[in-house]
C-alpha positions in Angstrom: -62.5 -83.2 -3.8 -61.8 -79.5 -3.3 -59.5 -77.0 -5.1 -58.6 -75.7 -1.7 -61.2 -72.9 -1.8 -64.6 -73.8 -3.2 -65.5 -76.4 -0.5 -65.4 -73.7 2.2 -66.7 -70.6 0.3 -69.5 -69.9 2.8 -67.7 -70.9 6.0 -65.8 -68.8 8.6 -62.6 -69.9 10.4 -60.5 -68.5 13.2 -57.3 -70.0 11.7 -56.3 -71.1 8.2 -53.1 -72.9 7.2 -51.8 -73.2 3.6 -48.9 -74.7 1.8 -49.9 -74.1 -1.8 -48.4 -76.3 -4.4 -45.3 -74.7 -5.9 -43.9 -74.7 -9.4 -40.7 -72.8 -9.2 -40.6 -69.8 -11.5 -44.1 -70.5 -13.0 -46.8 -67.8 -13.3 -49.3 -70.5 -12.4 -47.7 -70.8 -8.9 -48.2 -67.1 -8.3 -51.9 -67.4 -9.3 -52.4 -70.4 -7.0 -50.8 -68.5 -4.1 -52.9 -65.5 -4.8 -56.0 -67.5 -4.9 -55.3 -69.2 -1.5 -54.4 -65.9 0.1 -57.6 -64.2 -1.2 -59.7 -67.1 -0.1 -58.3 -67.1 3.3 -58.9 -63.4 3.8 -62.6 -63.9 2.7 -63.2 -66.9 5.0 -61.6 -65.8 8.2 -63.4 -64.2 11.2 -62.5 -60.6 12.0 -59.7 -61.7 14.4 -58.7 -64.6 12.2 -55.1 -65.7 11.3 -53.7 -67.1 8.1 -50.4 -69.0 8.0 -48.9 -69.7 4.7 -45.7 -71.4 3.5 -44.1 -70.4 0.2 -40.8 -70.1 -1.5 -38.8 -67.1 -0.4 -38.7 -65.7 -3.9 -42.5 -65.1 -3.8 -43.3 -61.6 -2.6 -45.9 -62.9 -0.2 -45.7 -60.1 2.3 -46.9 -57.6 -0.3 -50.0 -59.6 -1.1 -50.7 -60.2 2.6 -50.4 -56.5 3.4 -53.1 -55.7 0.8 -55.6 -58.1 2.5 -54.6 -58.2 6.3 -54.2 -55.6 9.0 -51.2 -57.3 10.5 -48.5 -59.2 8.6 -45.3 -60.8 9.8 -42.8 -63.4 8.9 -42.9 -66.3 11.3 -40.0 -68.3 10.0 -37.3 -68.2 7.3 -35.1 -71.0 5.9 -32.8 -71.1 3.0 -35.6 -71.7 0.5 -38.9 -71.2 2.3 -40.8 -68.7 4.4 -43.8 -69.0 6.7 -45.8 -65.8 6.9 -48.8 -64.8 9.0 -51.6 -62.5 8.0 -54.1 -61.6 10.8 -57.2 -59.5 11.0 -58.4 -59.5 7.4 -59.3 -56.1 6.2 -63.1 -55.4 6.3 -63.4 -55.0 2.5 -62.1 -58.6 1.9 -64.2 -60.5 4.4 -67.4 -62.3 3.3 -70.6 -60.8 4.5 -72.4 -62.9 7.1 -76.1 -63.0 7.9 -77.2 -59.8 9.7 -73.6 -58.6 9.3 -72.5 -60.5 12.4 -68.9 -62.0 12.5 
């Protein structure tokens, strides 16, 4: 069992995908999304990409911009968005042995 983050704390990935559980209008949902986004930024390689699905009412691009060099919206529907954050900012990546990516 993993909460989506703890099982991969010390691993590095080229791509991460997430569709965090949503509870419309709940503060807990925002905390969950924030946790997934932060975990992705820490666990991606320097050229890594993070795709995330969320409700359109979540200001996901603002959070992604704070953690990734490049951010875009990949898809929009009436209720949902798929966003992409790529190239995690250096300050948010996990350190690796000998500082190698």
